[in-house]
VOBA-1610 file (N, C-alpha, C; in pm, whole numbers, padded with zeros to 5 digits, always signed):
BEGIN
Met-15235-01798-33874Met-15146-01744-33973Met-15048-01746-33976Asn-14942-01699-34056Asn-14793-01791-34105Asn-14722-01664-34032Arg-14643-01702-34059Arg-14475-01634-33925Arg-14464-01490-34039Arg-14470-01466-34137Arg-14447-01350-34192Arg-14533-01259-34167Glu-14714-01299-34164Glu-14765-01201-34101Glu-14761-01191-33990Ser-14722-01235-33854Ser-14710-01263-33718Ser-14571-01119-33682Ile-14519-01174-33788Ile-14364-01086-33766Ile-14420-00902-33823Lys-14470-00967-33940Lys-14514-00748-33953Lys-14617-00728-33836Tyr-14711-00784-33809Tyr-14778-00715-33683Tyr-14682-00742-33573Ile-14615-00799-33539Ile-14526-00755-33401Ile-14417-00559-33463Leu-14378-00579-33550Leu-14314-00480-33607Leu-14403-00333-33641Ile-14504-00320-33674Ile-14637-00251-33675Ile-14630-00246-33531Ala-14671-00316-33420Ala-14656-00276-33288Ala-14598-00251-33231Ser-14466-00318-33253Ser-14322-00208-33165Ser-14323-00041-33190Gly-14287-00062-33352Gly-14300+00084-33452Gly-14388+00153-33350Ser-14529+00149-33336Ser-14621+00260-33297Ser-14613+00272-33172Ala-14545+00192-33097Ala-14497+00202-32940Ala-14347+00292-32954Val-14276+00267-33020Val-14176+00409-33018Val-14207+00511-33086Ala-14307+00514-33162Ala-14362+00707-33219Ala-14427+00739-33160Phe-14508+00679-33074Phe-14576+00747-32912Phe-14581+00764-32799Pro-14505+00868-32715Pro-14473+00896-32591Pro-14533+00847-32491Gly-14470+00747-32408Gly-14574+00677-32314Gly-14650+00744-32228Trp-14647+00868-32184Trp-14729+00976-32084Trp-14848+01016-32195Gly-14941+01039-32151Gly-15009+01119-32178Gly-15110+01140-32318Glu-15220+01193-32359Glu-15270+01225-32486Glu-15184+01366-32574Pro-15206+01398-32703Pro-15105+01476-32736Pro-15141+01622-32664Ala-15308+01607-32635Ala-15375+01749-32572Ala-15323+01821-32438Glu-15280+01643-32343Glu-15224+01679-32219Glu-15110+01737-32232Gln-15004+01685-32327Gln-14852+01689-32381Gln-14839+01875-32377Asp-14985+01877-32473Asp-14940+02016-32512Asp-15028+02144-32371Ile-15064+02085-32312Ile-15118+02145-32149Ile-15027+02100-32086Leu-14936+02054-32056Leu-14801+02040-31949Leu-14687+02114-31995Ala-14704+02121-32159Ala-14557+02249-32224Ala-14565+02359-32177Ser-14726+02410-32198Ser-14793+02497-32209Ser-14795+02561-32002Val-14777+02462-31922Val-14810+02491-31727Val-14646+02552-31742Ala-14555+02459-31816Ala-14393+02474-31815Ala-14347+02607-31890Asp-14470+02643-31989Asp-14365+02758-32007Asp-14440+02916-31920Thr-14565+02856-31914Thr-14607+02995-31774Thr-14536+02980-31667Ile-14455+02865-31586Ile-14405+02897-31459Ile-14263+02964-31502Ile-14220+02907-31612Ile-14043+02972-31670Ile-14039+03026-31833Pro-14116+03097-31869Pro-14138+03196-31961Pro-14026+03214-32040Gly-14009+03188-32163Gly-13884+03233-32267Gly-13844+03375-32300Lys-13745+03427-32193Lys-13696+03513-32239Lys-13556+03513-32288Asn-13544+03586-32361Asn-13423+03590-32407Asn-13359+03436-32496Gly-13496+03341-32454Gly-13455+03221-32575Gly-13424+03119-32459Met-13405+03197-32374Met-13383+03054-32235Met-13509+03017-32146Gly-13620+02952-32192Gly-13730+02930-32147Gly-13723+02772-32085Ala-13857+02722-32033Ala-13881+02594-32037Ala-13865+02548-32095Leu-13969+02604-32222Leu-13948+02488-32354Leu-13829+02489-32422Ala-13742+02602-32432Ala-13645+02612-32484Ala-13534+02474-32443Val-13535+02480-32337Val-13433+02350-32290Val-13502+02257-32263Gly-13627+02204-32279Gly-13626+02078-32339Gly-13707+02035-32146Val-13773+02168-32087Val-13850+02096-31966Val-13970+02026-32011Asp-14068+02028-32118Asp-14182+01955-32123Asp-14139+01796-32175Arg-14068+01772-32225Arg-13990+01638-32255Arg-13929+01584-32102Phe-13898+01673-32061Phe-13817+01562-31906Phe-13931+01545-31829Leu-14058+01629-31848Leu-14211+01635-31726Leu-14259+01497-31786Gln-14243+01444-31888Gln-14297+01364-31962Gln-14231+01214-31896Arg-14162+01222-31906Arg-14046+01164-31907Arg-14045+01125-31724Leu-14028+01202-31693Leu-14066+01206-31541Leu-14141+01166-31446Phe-14293+01179-31514Phe-14413+01160-31495Phe-14427+01012-31509Asp-14410+00966-31627Asp-14416+00841-31694Asp-14275+00729-31624Asn-14199+00772-31611Asn-14143+00633-31522Asn-14069+00655-31383Cys-14123+00739-31317Cys-14092+00818-31204Cys-14209+00853-31097Tyr-14309+00860-31069Tyr-14460+00880-31066Tyr-14516+00734-31060Glu-14598+00759-30985Glu-14657+00589-30877Glu-14848+00669-31001Ile-14881+00561-31018Ile-15009+00558-31076Ile-15091+00650-31019Asp-15122+00643-30906Asp-15212+00741-30877Asp-15212+00907-30868Ala-15023+00921-30894Ala-15041+01076-30855Ala-14995+01123-31030Gln-14969+01010-31113Gln-14980+01025-31275Gln-15133+01072-31298Glu-15223+01012-31254Glu-15381+00973-31250Glu-15425+01183-31186Asn-15373+01173-31077Asn-15400+01326-31052Asn-15341+01409-31170Ile-15194+01382-31188Ile-15171+01525-31293Ile-15249+01506-31429Lys-15264+01412-31474Lys-15401+01411-31596Lys-15522+01411-31548Lys-15592+01439-31424Lys-15700+01471-31382Lys-15655+01661-31361Gln-15616+01699-31293Gln-15549+01834-31297Gln-15523+01917-31424Leu-15465+01845-31530Leu-15464+01894-31663Leu-15606+01954-31696Ala-15674+01795-31715Ala-15824+01833-31781Ala-15897+01927-31696Ala-15862+02007-31587Ala-15929+02051-31505Ala-15886+02160-31532Leu-15777+02211-31554Leu-15704+02278-31545Leu-15736+02371-31721Asn-15783+02260-31799Asn-15787+02336-31928Asn-15929+02340-31951Ala-16047+02283-31890Ala-16195+02325-31854Ala-16193+02442-31739Asn-16138+02480-31656Asn-16129+02631-31633Asn-16054+02762-31716Ala-16010+02703-31802Ala-15965+02795-31906Ala-16073+02850-32048Gln-16129+02715-32006Gln-16282+02733-32159Gln-16347+02757-32080Ser-16404+02720-31968Ser-16500+02822-31901Ser-16487+02972-31889Ala-16368+03050-31862Ala-16319+03168-31811Ala-16331+03246-31943His-16211+03161-32017His-16128+03250-32163His-16258+03214-32288Gln-16301+03092-32291Gln-16309+03028-32406Gln-16238+02958-32524Lys-16113+02941-32435Lys-16016+02903-32526Lys-15899+02824-32410Ser-15871+02719-32531Ser-15803+02666-32438Ser-15700+02711-32345Phe-15627+02612-32233Phe-15510+02666-32193Phe-15347+02691-32241Ser-15348+02615-32339Ser-15258+02645-32424Ser-15287+02767-32513Gln-15368+02794-32551Gln-15391+02898-32636Gln-15434+03056-32527Cys-15454+03029-32448Cys-15454+03195-32368Cys-15311+03249-32338Asn-15352+03380-32308Asn-15192+03447-32334Asn-15141+03397-32146Gln-15035+03503-32146Gln-14963+03468-31998Gln-15029+03474-31902Gln-15063+03649-31912Gln-15118+03667-31802Gln-15259+03550-31713Gln-15358+03535-31823Gln-15427+03395-31809Gln-15423+03275-31770Arg-15307+03250-31802Arg-15250+03112-31777Arg-15192+03119-31633Glu-15117+03207-31597Glu-15124+03219-31446Glu-15195+03276-31311Ala-15320+03391-31384Ala-15413+03366-31306Ala-15466+03140-31276Leu-15471+03129-31392Leu-15560+02978-31365Leu-15464+02955-31265Leu-15327+02883-31342Leu-15254+02841-31254Leu-15274+02881-31069Leu-15241+02978-31039Leu-15232+03007-30930Leu-15363+03003-30861Arg-15484+02945-30930Arg-15617+02925-30831Arg-15591+02836-30773Phe-15501+02713-30801Phe-15464+02621-30774Phe-15344+02602-30686Ser-15261+02688-30699Ser-15185+02735-30545Ser-15272+02758-30468Asp-15386+02862-30466Asp-15441+02876-30355Asp-15573+02796-30291Ser-15598+02635-30406Ser-15708+02603-30330Ser-15695+02512-30302Ser-15836+02498-30176Ser-15850+02432-30005Ser-15838+02255-30051Asp-15855+02234-30211Asp-15824+02092-30198Asp-15713+02044-30217Lys-15660+01939-30138Lys-15501+01896-30182Lys-15452+01825-30290Ala-15541+01789-30393Ala-15529+01743-30491Ala-15457+01803-30621Glu-15562+01935-30612Glu-15499+02063-30656Glu-15403+02099-30607Lys-15378+02159-30500Lys-15237+02176-30431Lys-15126+02114-30450Asp-15146+01986-30450Asp-15028+01887-30496Asp-14980+01883-30650Phe-15057+01928-30736Phe-15069+01924-30864Phe-15003+02068-30856Phe-15009+02153-30820Phe-14967+02299-30801Phe-14777+02282-30768Thr-14773+02269-30701Thr-14663+02213-30567Thr-14567+02165-30685Thr-14647+02032-30738Thr-14542+01934-30811Thr-14474+01988-30950Met-14569+02043-31007Met-14549+02125-31155Met-14456+02200-31139Lys-14465+02292-31016Lys-14367+02428-30980Lys-14230+02372-30971Ser-14223+02278-30865Ser-14105+02222-30830Ser-14027+02166-30964Glu-14161+02060-31023Glu-14046+01984-31101Glu-13995+02064-31255Thr-14049+02181-31245Thr-14072+02247-31358Thr-13935+02318-31288Ile-13915+02384-31226Ile-13776+02445-31150Ile-13679+02365-31185Arg-13688+02272-31109Arg-13538+02124-31070Arg-13535+02120-31243Gly-13591+02055-31324Gly-13583+02063-31491Gly-13496+02161-31567Phe-13565+02247-31539Phe-13508+02399-31593Phe-13367+02404-31505Asn-13358+02391-31413Asn-13215+02413-31355Asn-13077+02303-31367Thr-13137+02219-31396Thr-13071+02048-31433Thr-13036+02063-31574Ser-13066+02116-31623Ser-13090+02123-31763Ser-12930+02153-31820Lys-12854+02083-31937Lys-12691+02164-31987Lys-12701+02263-32019Glu-12830+02343-32089Glu-12802+02496-32130Glu-12801+02593-31996Val-12894+02515-31943Val-12844+02642-31801Val-12740+02589-31704Met-12695+02464-31694Met-12589+02416-31584Met-12436+02516-31650Leu-12463+02505-31782Leu-12349+02534-31883Leu-12329+02662-31878Gln-12436+02760-31935Gln-12415+02832-31984Gln-12445+03002-31900His-12521+02955-31782His-12577+03043-31677His-12487+02995-31499Leu-12499+02884-31506Leu-12411+02853-31390Leu-12307+02857-31392Lys-12238+02815-31507Lys-12106+02825-31531Lys-12042+02648-31428Tyr-12122+02589-31506Tyr-12081+02448-31394Tyr-11970+02381-31490Lys-11891+02367-31376Lys-11747+02255-31487Lys-11808+02088-31403Ile-11771+02024-31467Ile-11760+01852-31442Ile-11633+01876-31328Ala-11531+01923-31379Ala-11434+01844-31220Ala-11358+01999-31230Pro-11415+02073-31130Pro-11340+02216-31100Pro-11207+02197-31093Gly-11144+02332-31066Gly-11001+02336-31057Gly-10867+02216-31096His-10781+02208-31053His-10646+02137-31137His-10598+02049-31043Tyr-10569+01950-31048Tyr-10510+01839-30922Tyr-10413+01805-30928Tyr-10326+01875-30834Tyr-10175+01814-30850Tyr-10157+01722-30796Gly-10096+01627-30847Gly-10074+01479-30744Gly-09936+01473-30650Cys-09816+01535-30712Cys-09734+01571-30718Cys-09676+01691-30639Val-09668+01731-30518Val-09675+01855-30436Val-09595+01847-30334Asp-09451+01929-30340Asp-09390+01903-30183Asp-09427+01972-30060Val-09430+01887-29976Val-09509+01903-29863Val-09390+01983-29743Lys-09417+02042-29675Lys-09288+02063-29601Lys-09379+02033-29457Ala-09262+01914-29391Ala-09298+01814-29294Ala-09257+01881-29137
//
């Protein structure tokens, strides 16, 4: 193989690595986005998907969670989709809000530790991603990076 072909293959491989996100298959990403939308639905244009919580969760799970936790999340997402198929004859993403809520609440009441951990993780991380998004921090919580004014030279009565 000559140098030009080698460079071409390296560029193709690196380009495909950038094009595809690191966490999950497209179906898993779709279910993950639907879970986030179920936990914090878009009301008045300010929901989990509108502020990018689905992308936050993908990066969080890919970069910050151990392999065991990532595998459990993927397994439970597949189980969630399978439950939706058996109960409603459509994927979790295609179910309406009440159907998705009912399917997710089964995981919260489960006696299986893996399912309960999945629900707890998804709920807490979705809420954290939503509350720490730029839109929510600035528009609803009125967060200021440096609140107040600093007065450096003030006369002090001694």
